[in-house]
N, CA, C and O of each residue as an XYZ file, in Angstrom:
560
protein
N       0.845     -1.183      0.000
C       0.000      0.000      0.000
C       0.888      1.243      0.000
O       1.843      1.339      0.770
N       0.558      2.184     -0.870
C       1.297      3.438     -0.954
C       0.711      4.455      0.025
O       1.441      5.175      0.706
N      -0.627      4.499      0.082
C      -1.330      5.395      1.005
C      -2.792      4.976      1.029
O      -3.244      4.183      0.203
N      -3.532      5.535      2.009
C      -4.947      5.221      2.134
C      -5.685      6.473      2.557
O      -5.246      7.198      3.450
N      -6.828      6.725      1.898
C      -7.714      7.827      2.231
C      -9.077      7.228      2.486
O      -9.791      6.877      1.546
N      -9.446      7.107      3.754
C     -10.689      6.420      4.094
C     -10.587      4.973      3.664
O      -9.646      4.278      4.048
N     -11.546      4.504      2.867
C     -11.520      3.127      2.359
C     -10.791      3.006      1.025
O     -10.641      1.901      0.505
N     -10.338      4.120      0.468
C      -9.666      4.109     -0.837
C      -8.182      3.845     -0.626
O      -7.495      4.621      0.038
N      -7.694      2.752     -1.191
C      -6.293      2.369     -1.037
C      -5.559      2.694     -2.335
O      -5.995      2.304     -3.419
N      -4.445      3.409     -2.215
C      -3.592      3.700     -3.357
C      -2.432      2.719     -3.320
O      -1.629      2.722     -2.388
N      -2.355      1.889     -4.335
C      -1.252      0.938     -4.448
C      -0.086      1.661     -5.112
O      -0.198      2.832     -5.474
N       1.047      0.950     -5.271
C       2.182      1.569     -5.942
C       1.757      2.008     -7.339
O       2.129      3.091     -7.791
N       0.981      1.171     -8.022
C       0.353      1.553     -9.289
C      -1.111      1.170     -9.158
O      -1.357     -0.027     -9.003
N      -2.102      2.033     -9.201
C      -1.985      3.469     -9.317
C      -1.734      4.125     -7.960
O      -2.304      3.723     -6.946
N      -0.892      5.113     -7.962
C      -0.641      5.894     -6.749
C      -0.647      7.355     -7.136
O      -0.770      7.688     -8.315
N      -0.516      8.226     -6.158
C      -0.468      9.626     -6.555
C       0.964      9.993     -6.917
O       1.928      9.525     -6.311
N       1.065     10.847     -7.929
C       2.379     11.224     -8.444
C       2.851     12.542     -7.859
O       4.010     12.920     -8.028
N       1.972     13.234     -7.182
C       2.336     14.490     -6.541
C       1.570     14.650     -5.252
O       0.409     14.252     -5.152
N       2.222     15.237     -4.261
C       1.572     15.494     -2.977
C       2.103     16.834     -2.473
O       3.255     16.940     -2.051
N       1.253     17.846     -2.525
C       1.617     19.170     -2.032
C       0.836     19.452     -0.764
O      -0.368     19.205     -0.689
N       1.534     19.969      0.228
C       0.912     20.283      1.507
C       1.035     21.780      1.744
O       2.097     22.362      1.520
N      -0.043     22.401      2.194
C      -0.049     23.839      2.412
C      -0.496     24.148      3.836
O      -1.553     23.704      4.285
N       0.327     24.912      4.528
C      -0.017     25.380      5.868
C      -0.031     26.902      5.820
O       0.927     27.518      5.354
N      -1.113     27.511      6.300
C      -1.188     28.971      6.294
C      -1.603     29.459      7.680
O      -2.065     28.693      8.527
N      -1.423     30.748      7.874
C      -1.653     31.352      9.185
C      -2.594     32.539      9.029
O      -2.591     33.212      7.998
N      -3.396     32.790     10.052
C      -4.440     33.795      9.981
C      -4.081     35.002     10.846
O      -3.809     34.872     12.040
N      -4.087     36.170     10.221
C      -3.836     37.431     10.923
C      -4.985     38.382     10.647
O      -5.563     38.368      9.560
N      -5.314     39.200     11.622
C      -6.286     40.263     11.421
C      -5.504     41.578     11.418
O      -4.523     41.737     12.145
N      -5.954     42.502     10.596
C      -5.273     43.798     10.489
C      -6.117     44.863     11.156
O      -7.293     45.024     10.829
N      -5.522     45.595     12.095
C      -6.207     46.675     12.807
C      -5.701     48.003     12.256
O      -4.520     48.335     12.363
N      -6.617     48.741     11.672
C      -6.257     50.045     11.114
C      -6.049     51.058     12.242
O      -6.729     51.022     13.267
N      -5.086     51.966     12.022
C      -4.815     53.020     13.008
C      -4.771     54.366     12.298
O      -4.347     54.446     11.145
N      -5.199     55.405     12.967
C      -5.192     56.746     12.386
C      -3.754     57.245     12.306
O      -3.032     57.249     13.303
N      -3.351     57.665     11.116
C      -2.041     58.244     10.845
C      -0.872     57.339     11.234
O       0.226     57.831     11.493
N      -1.090     56.046     11.277
C      -0.031     55.065     11.534
C      -0.282     53.846     10.658
O      -1.373     53.648     10.122
N       0.752     53.045     10.534
C       0.591     51.782      9.812
C      -0.295     50.856     10.632
O      -0.309     50.927     11.860
N      -1.033     49.991      9.953
C      -1.896     49.057     10.684
C      -1.078     48.049     11.506
O       0.085     47.775     11.208
N      -1.714     47.515     12.533
C      -1.101     46.478     13.366
C      -1.683     45.129     12.975
O      -2.863     45.024     12.639
N      -0.849     44.102     13.022
C      -1.312     42.742     12.758
C      -1.452     41.984     14.070
O      -0.618     42.117     14.966
N      -2.488     41.207     14.176
C      -2.687     40.356     15.345
C      -2.858     38.914     14.860
O      -3.701     38.629     14.010
N      -2.055     38.025     15.408
C      -2.099     36.610     15.027
C      -3.323     35.956     15.641
O      -3.545     36.043     16.848
N      -4.126     35.293     14.791
C      -5.323     34.611     15.268
C      -5.130     33.110     15.390
O      -5.807     32.462     16.188
N      -4.215     32.549     14.611
C      -3.979     31.113     14.686
C      -3.722     30.526     13.310
O      -3.707     31.230     12.300
N      -3.522     29.218     13.299
C      -3.283     28.502     12.049
C      -4.596     28.231     11.332
O      -5.631     28.006     11.961
N      -4.536     28.256     10.012
C      -5.675     27.846      9.192
C      -5.629     26.334      9.025
O      -4.655     25.689      9.412
N      -6.670     25.780      8.455
C      -6.716     24.347      8.207
C      -5.700     23.964      7.137
O      -5.500     24.695      6.167
N      -5.067     22.819      7.323
C      -4.084     22.324      6.362
C      -4.780     21.891      5.080
O      -5.883     21.345      5.117
N      -4.136     22.134      3.958
C      -4.648     21.668      2.676
C      -3.603     20.788      2.012
O      -2.422     21.133      1.975
N      -4.036     19.664      1.495
C      -3.162     18.755      0.760
C      -3.715     18.601     -0.644
O      -4.925     18.479     -0.835
N      -2.830     18.608     -1.619
C      -3.234     18.395     -2.999
C      -2.544     17.142     -3.517
O      -1.319     17.032     -3.487
N      -3.353     16.201     -3.992
C      -2.833     14.956     -4.546
C      -2.995     14.986     -6.056
O      -4.051     15.365     -6.563
N      -1.959     14.589     -6.776
C      -2.038     14.436     -8.220
C      -2.044     12.944     -8.502
O      -1.125     12.223     -8.115
N      -3.089     12.491     -9.178
C      -3.271     11.064     -9.453
C      -3.304     10.834    -10.956
O      -3.963     11.569    -11.691
N      -2.594      9.816    -11.405
C      -2.634      9.422    -12.808
C      -3.244      8.035    -12.905
O      -2.758      7.087    -12.288
N      -4.312      7.923    -13.683
C      -4.953      6.636    -13.906
C      -4.829      6.288    -15.382
O      -5.211      7.074    -16.249
N      -4.298      5.114    -15.660
C      -4.117      4.659    -17.033
C      -4.739      3.276    -17.176
O      -4.670      2.449    -16.267
N      -5.342      3.044    -18.329
C      -6.023      1.795    -18.614
C      -5.088      0.587    -18.500
O      -5.559     -0.531    -18.294
N      -3.790      0.790    -18.628
C      -2.824     -0.316    -18.566
C      -2.726     -0.937    -17.171
O      -2.371     -2.109    -17.041
N      -3.038     -0.160    -16.126
C      -2.887     -0.696    -14.771
C      -4.129     -0.572    -13.903
O      -4.107     -1.003    -12.750
N      -5.213      0.003    -14.417
C      -6.461      0.090    -13.649
C      -7.604      0.430    -14.600
O      -7.398      0.623    -15.798
N      -8.794      0.498    -14.054
C      -9.940      0.980    -14.819
C     -10.198      2.410    -14.352
O     -10.778      2.619    -13.286
N      -9.766      3.401    -15.149
C      -9.859      4.796    -14.702
C     -11.241      5.205    -14.208
O     -11.352      5.901    -13.199
N     -12.307      4.779    -14.909
C     -13.662      5.157    -14.505
C     -13.994      4.662    -13.096
O     -14.656      5.365    -12.332
N     -13.539      3.461    -12.752
C     -13.798      2.923    -11.409
C     -13.053      3.715    -10.342
O     -13.600      3.983     -9.272
N     -11.814      4.088    -10.625
C     -11.020      4.857     -9.657
C     -11.626      6.245     -9.438
O     -11.678      6.741     -8.313
N     -12.082      6.862    -10.528
C     -12.727      8.179    -10.418
C     -14.012      8.056     -9.607
O     -14.301      8.901     -8.759
N     -14.778      7.004     -9.869
C     -16.045      6.795     -9.156
C     -15.810      6.645     -7.653
O     -16.580      7.179     -6.856
N     -14.755      5.926     -7.255
C     -14.437      5.763     -5.823
C     -14.233      7.121     -5.162
O     -14.777      7.391     -4.092
N     -13.441      7.973     -5.814
C     -13.152      9.289     -5.239
C     -14.397     10.178     -5.206
O     -14.641     10.864     -4.214
N     -15.177     10.168     -6.277
C     -16.373     11.011     -6.318
C     -17.429     10.532     -5.329
O     -18.142     11.348     -4.744
N     -17.538      9.228     -5.138
C     -18.475      8.691     -4.159
C     -18.086      9.146     -2.757
O     -18.938      9.561     -1.971
N     -16.791      9.064     -2.451
C     -16.307      9.517     -1.139
C     -16.550     11.013     -0.968
O     -16.948     11.453      0.111
N     -16.318     11.798     -2.014
C     -16.532     13.246     -1.940
C     -18.014     13.573     -1.770
O     -18.369     14.464     -0.998
N     -18.877     12.855     -2.488
C     -20.319     13.100     -2.408
C     -20.876     12.819     -1.015
O     -21.840     13.455     -0.592
N     -20.280     11.879     -0.312
C     -20.734     11.563      1.050
C     -20.394     12.681      2.026
O     -21.017     12.797      3.081
N     -19.395     13.513      1.674
C     -18.993     14.665      2.489
C     -18.659     14.279      3.926
O     -18.984     15.008      4.862
N     -18.011     13.135      4.094
C     -17.616     12.707      5.434
C     -16.094     12.792      5.566
O     -15.375     12.644      4.578
N     -15.610     13.027      6.775
C     -14.166     13.072      7.004
C     -13.533     11.704      6.783
O     -14.114     10.673      7.122
N     -12.329     11.714      6.208
C     -11.597     10.482      5.905
C     -10.215     10.528      6.525
O      -9.541     11.557      6.477
N      -9.794      9.423      7.105
C      -8.448      9.341      7.657
C      -7.456      9.171      6.509
O      -7.679      8.369      5.602
N      -6.363      9.927      6.553
C      -5.337      9.871      5.519
C      -4.078      9.276      6.147
O      -3.493      9.858      7.060
N      -3.670      8.116      5.647
C      -2.544      7.375      6.203
C      -1.575      7.030      5.079
O      -1.985      6.536      4.029
N      -0.294      7.289      5.301
C       0.716      6.919      4.312
C       1.063      5.446      4.469
O       0.808      4.850      5.515
N       1.640      4.863      3.432
C       1.992      3.446      3.431
C       2.984      3.059      4.503
O       3.014      1.904      4.927
N       3.809      4.015      4.956
C       4.775      3.720      6.008
C       4.145      3.759      7.400
O       4.835      3.607      8.408
N       2.823      3.965      7.445
C       2.112      3.990      8.719
C       1.928      5.383      9.290
O       1.250      5.545     10.304
N       2.518      6.396      8.659
C       2.387      7.765      9.166
C       0.945      8.236      9.032
O       0.375      8.216      7.941
N       0.365      8.658     10.140
C      -1.003      9.168     10.165
C      -0.938     10.654      9.832
O      -0.448     11.448     10.634
N      -1.423     11.029      8.667
C      -1.358     12.419      8.220
C      -2.430     13.246      8.909
O      -2.177     14.381      9.313
N      -3.627     12.684      9.046
C      -4.711     13.401      9.702
C      -6.049     13.022      9.105
O      -6.168     12.036      8.377
N      -7.058     13.824      9.424
C      -8.413     13.597      8.934
C      -8.745     14.734      7.967
O      -8.536     15.907      8.275
N      -9.267     14.366      6.793
C      -9.518     15.338      5.743
C     -10.869     15.084      5.076
O     -11.420     13.986      5.151
N     -11.383     16.111      4.431
C     -12.525     15.973      3.538
C     -12.038     16.279      2.132
O     -11.077     17.027      1.949
N     -12.698     15.701      1.145
C     -12.359     15.995     -0.246
C     -13.079     17.280     -0.615
O     -14.309     17.335     -0.639
N     -12.304     18.303     -0.899
C     -12.877     19.613     -1.196
C     -13.081     19.837     -2.698
O     -14.010     20.535     -3.106
N     -12.199     19.234     -3.523
C     -12.295     19.472     -4.961
C     -11.640     18.326     -5.718
O     -10.629     17.776     -5.280
N     -12.225     17.971     -6.855
C     -11.632     16.997     -7.776
C     -11.593     17.656     -9.149
O     -12.619     18.071     -9.688
N     -10.397     17.741     -9.696
C     -10.225     18.350    -11.026
C      -9.683     17.288    -11.966
O      -8.653     16.673    -11.688
N     -10.380     17.070    -13.086
C     -10.003     16.036    -14.047
C      -9.355     16.659    -15.281
O      -9.844     17.656    -15.811
N      -8.250     16.064    -15.735
C      -7.604     16.471    -16.979
C      -7.467     15.229    -17.857
O      -6.624     14.366    -17.614
N      -8.313     15.161    -18.877
C      -8.279     14.024    -19.788
C      -6.986     14.070    -20.587
O      -6.648     15.102    -21.167
N      -6.266     12.960    -20.620
C      -5.013     12.911    -21.368
C      -5.153     12.128    -22.663
O      -4.581     12.502    -23.687
N      -5.930     11.019    -22.616
C      -6.063     10.201    -23.815
C      -7.349      9.393    -23.729
O      -7.701      8.859    -22.678
N      -8.051      9.315    -24.877
C      -9.243      8.475    -24.981
C      -9.125      7.621    -26.236
O      -8.312      7.895    -27.118
N      -9.954      6.580    -26.299
C      -9.985      5.787    -27.533
C     -10.993      6.414    -28.497
O     -11.575      7.457    -28.199
N     -11.197      5.784    -29.640
C     -12.087      6.332    -30.679
C     -13.535      6.460    -30.207
O     -14.285      7.282    -30.734
N     -13.935      5.651    -29.215
C     -15.305      5.704    -28.696
C     -15.454      6.675    -27.521
O     -16.553      6.847    -26.994
N     -14.364      7.300    -27.116
C     -14.427      8.254    -26.014
C     -14.158      7.657    -24.650
O     -14.260      8.359    -23.644
N     -13.813      6.367    -24.588
C     -13.483      5.740    -23.313
C     -12.114      6.229    -22.845
O     -11.217      6.460    -23.656
N     -11.965      6.383    -21.538
C     -10.725      6.918    -20.972
C      -9.601      5.892    -21.068
O      -9.745      4.744    -20.649
N      -8.491      6.330    -21.624
C      -7.262      5.528    -21.603
C      -6.352      6.066    -20.509
O      -5.773      5.303    -19.737
N      -6.232      7.393    -20.452
C      -5.364      8.014    -19.451
C      -5.988      9.321    -18.988
O      -6.476     10.114    -19.793
N      -5.963      9.536    -17.660
C      -6.534     10.751    -17.075
C      -5.712     11.140    -15.850
O      -5.180     10.281    -15.147
N      -5.619     12.430    -15.610
C      -4.938     12.935    -14.415
C      -5.969     13.657    -13.550
O      -6.757     14.462    -14.046
N      -5.955     13.361    -12.260
C      -6.857     14.015    -11.318
C      -6.043     14.804    -10.306
O      -4.997     14.353     -9.838
N      -6.536     15.979     -9.980
C      -5.979     16.760     -8.879
C      -7.057     16.790     -7.799
O      -8.142     17.333     -8.002
N      -6.742     16.202     -6.660
C      -7.698     16.097     -5.556
C      -7.225     17.006     -4.429
O      -6.111     16.860     -3.927
N      -8.083     17.947     -4.037
C      -7.756     18.854     -2.949
C      -8.440     18.367     -1.679
O      -9.657     18.192     -1.635
N      -7.630     18.151     -0.648
C      -8.125     17.718      0.653
C      -8.015     18.878      1.626
O      -7.046     19.636      1.583
N      -8.995     19.021      2.500
C      -8.937     20.045      3.545
C      -9.036     19.356      4.897
O      -9.875     18.481      5.109
N      -8.164     19.768      5.801
C      -8.112     19.185      7.140
C      -9.469     19.325      7.828
O     -10.143     20.348      7.710
N      -9.846     18.282      8.540
C     -11.096     18.279      9.296
C     -10.736     18.244     10.768
O     -10.008     17.359     11.217
N     -11.246     19.205     11.514
C     -10.987     19.268     12.951
C     -12.320     19.069     13.663
O     -13.309     19.727     13.340
N     -12.341     18.181     14.606
C     -13.573     17.904     15.335
C     -13.796     16.416     15.417
O     -12.940     15.623     15.027
N     -14.936     16.046     15.920
C     -15.271     14.630     16.057
C     -15.621     14.038     14.702
O     -16.300     14.661     13.886
N     -15.143     12.826     14.484
C     -15.480     12.115     13.258
C     -16.818     11.438     13.479
O     -16.957     10.637     14.403
N     -17.813     11.746     12.646
C     -19.120     11.109     12.830
C     -19.016      9.599     12.640
O     -18.380      9.123     11.700
N     -19.638      8.864     13.530
C     -19.641      7.407     13.425
C     -20.777      6.977     12.524
O     -21.838      7.602     12.499
N     -20.544      5.886     11.774
C     -21.613      5.366     10.933
C     -22.682      4.762     11.827
O     -22.395      3.983     12.736
N     -23.915      5.139     11.549
C     -25.028      4.632     12.341
C     -25.497      3.316     11.747
O     -25.498      3.130     10.530
N     -25.890      2.417     12.619
C     -26.417      1.143     12.166
C     -27.729      1.412     11.433
O     -28.674      1.944     12.016
N     -27.782      1.043     10.163
C     -28.943      1.355      9.339
C     -30.024      0.290      9.406
O     -30.968      0.320      8.617
N     -29.901     -0.648     10.334
C     -30.894     -1.720     10.456
C     -32.200     -1.119     10.970
O     -32.209     -0.376     11.952
N     -33.295     -1.445     10.302
C     -34.600     -0.941     10.714
C     -35.471     -2.098     11.162
O     -35.220     -3.252     10.815
N     -36.468     -1.786     11.915
C     -37.407     -2.815     12.363
C     -36.966     -3.434     13.684
O     -36.117     -2.896     14.394
N     -37.565     -4.574     13.990
C     -37.271     -5.254     15.246
C     -35.982     -6.019     15.150
O     -35.646     -6.574     14.104
N     -35.249     -6.046     16.269
C     -34.032     -6.847     16.329
C     -34.374     -8.215     16.900
O     -35.153     -8.334     17.846
N     -33.783     -9.236     16.313
C     -34.020    -10.585     16.796
C     -33.051    -10.891     17.923
O     -31.898    -10.460     17.910
N     -33.544    -11.647     18.905
C     -32.675    -12.074     20.006
C     -31.863    -13.251     19.523
O     -32.353    -14.095     18.772
N     -30.627    -13.301     19.954
C     -29.730    -14.391     19.530
C     -29.976    -15.646     20.331
O     -29.313    -16.660     20.110
């Protein structure tokens, strides 16, 4: 395993070819009469990670890989991000998926596509999946 985002496992092929991490800081500016404004530090902003993924028909079914990511994004739930070496990166939501078609066959089926997936850090409790069983429970 190269990395894992929720239930989505990235193998060595296909894996992400780029991983950019962004940390930013939040300041408020206080205007002053006849003086330069003062800055006050408010704290760190949420971390953003950008993954670049290449899917090629030679080693996967691109449509299935795209569907996995879009399904996870549509659920809008926080996902644990873990690297293959066991490093726990944190909990993130999928904020954006950008597709760049690289090659298709004559019928328009995807041969090669590049995705840029933007993750945003999630801070707070991770919602637990609720048991969706309805009706009466049977005694064992």
